[in-house]
N, C-alpha and C positions, 0 to 999 in steps of 0.2 A: 458381649458377651456381660460383662458386670450388670449393665442392665437387663439384660434377662434373666437372669442366673435366679432373682427372687422369684420370677413368673412359672419357670419352667416345671412342667408334670415331672414328678421322679421319675416314671419309665412311659413305655409306648412306641408309637411309631412316628418317625419325623420326615415332613418329605421337602425340598427345597425345589420348588418351581421357576424353571427358567435357571438350571442350577449354575451356567456356566461353568467353572472350574471345582463349585461343590464347595466353595470357600468358609459358609456360614454353615452348612450343612457338618462339617467335616468339623469344626470348631464346636459343635455343638453334641457331635458322638463321642468328644474329648469329655463333655461336659456330666451327661448322663447314658444309660446302657441304653439306648435308643435303636429301635431296627432303621437303619436308615437309606432313606431312597432318593435320589437326584434325578429330576423330571427335565429334559431339556429336548428340542426339533431338532439339534443339530448336531450327527454324529460325531464332530471333534470335539465339542462338549463331555460327551459320553465319555470320550479315549480317555482324556483330561480329567475328569474326576475318578474312572476307575484308577488311574495312575497316581492321584492325588490320596486315595484310598489309601492305596499300599505305601505310599511315604509316610503316610500319618497313621500305618498301622491300624486302621479302622475298618470292620466289614461292612460294606453297604451294599446298593442295587444301583445300578442304573436303568430310566426307563424311557423310551423315546414317545413323544407325544406332544400335543398342542394346549398350550396354557388356557385356551378358548371354550376346550372341548375335554378334559381331561378322562383320560380312561382307566377311573378309578370309581370305587363305589363309595354313595355319600357316607358321611361322617366315619371315614375309614382312616384318619389322621390325629394325633392327638398335638402336632405342631405340624404348623403348614409355614414355609418361611418363602420370602420373596424378597433377591438381593440385586437390586440395580434393573429390574424387569420392566415397572408398571409404569414408568415414564417413556417407554419406548410403545406407549397404545393412545391416541387420543381420543378413544371413549373405553378407558380403563374397564368402567363399570363390569362387563361381560366376564372378564378376568377375574375381577375379584368375587363376584356370585360365584365364580366355579371353585375357586379357592376356598373359599365360605362352604360351598357343601360338600366337599371332602374333609372338612376339619369336623370333629365331632366334639357335640353340646359341650361348653365347657373348655375348650381347647384352647391354643394359642396359637394366633395369629399372626406375624412379623412381618413388615416390609421394609426396605431401607429406599428411597426414591431421589434422586437429583432434579429439584424444581428450578424453573426458568425465576430468579428472584435475582433484585438489585442486590449486593455484597463486596465485601472487600478483595473475597478469593475472587471474585469473579471477575470484578475491574482490573485486577492485577493479571489475571489469564486471559482478559479479553481479545488480546493479539492472537493467542493458540487456538483459541477458541473458534476464533475468526477465519482457522486456515485449515484445521483439523478436519476432515469428514467424518471422522466418527462422533466427533460433537456437533455435528449439524444440527440448526433448530429445526423441532419437529423429531429430532431423531433420539439426542440426548438427554433433554429439559423437559419435564411436563410445565405446562397452561397453568395447573390447576393448583389455587391455595389450600392452605390448609383445613379451612372450613369446609372447601368442596372437598377437599379428601375425605375428611370426617364422614360427610355424606355420602361420599360413594362407598364408604367400608359400613356403614349404619343402612344403604340401602340394599347392601348384600347380605345383612341378617344377624350382623356382627355385635355386639354390644361390649361395654366400658372399652371404648375407644380413646386412645391417648396417641399424641402426635406433638412430638419433641421435635426440635432443632439439633441438629449435631452434626459432626462431621468438620470441625474444627481444625484444619489444616494449613500451615504455609501455602502459598502457591508454590506449583510444582516447578515454575523457570526463577522462583528466587534462588539466588547460591548457597549453597548449602543447606538443603533443603531437607535432604534423609537427615543429617545431622541433627539440625533442628527439632525434627519428629521425633528422633530418638531419646534427645537430651528435655524436651518437654515435653512428652508425652503423655505424662501424668496431668499436667498442669490442662492442656488441651483439651482430655479427656471430661477433666471436671467442668470444662465449659458447656460441655452438651446439656440440652434442656433448659439452656438460661437464654434471657433474652439477649444476652452477648452473642450467641452461637449464630441466632438468625440475622446478625449483621456481619458477622465473620464467617461462617458457615456456608457448607456444600452442600451436604443431605440434608 
């Protein structure tokens, strides 16, 4: 949010595509008076989003749909979000084009993506990643490099593209992982966007 805050429109409509629990969308809804829409193809995700709206005391909508063929008008959203979705597509261009289509001119597009890259985090978590089916190759991480993602986004018609390494966390299997994240969270977040984040980082 610290990264996005200066870029956010003052008001309007925001959508999270492949919303999952709606984590990004709800945080955005606490920042600005947006009309919130969460889109997912999984009914259980939409149930989770509605429950999280209630718990966060924000108003919003849930919409069933396919990210490759969004049931939405061109230019209908001021903010389009994608958290942990695009790495699940071997050819993400069609999804990004659909997201760009529903974004109004001058709007904000944000995505976080889990790349397949050498990092201290990935090395430390190699055993867990080798045995957890949710982290299987081709399901959990993207093969595309930063420059290729820049091309995908630009080919979709978006401009002023910024790509930053982020998500610097201690490995989950490290003892006292959560305590370290809470204690040093400010320091870890300060590394986002730096070359250090590219070596240590996750997203």
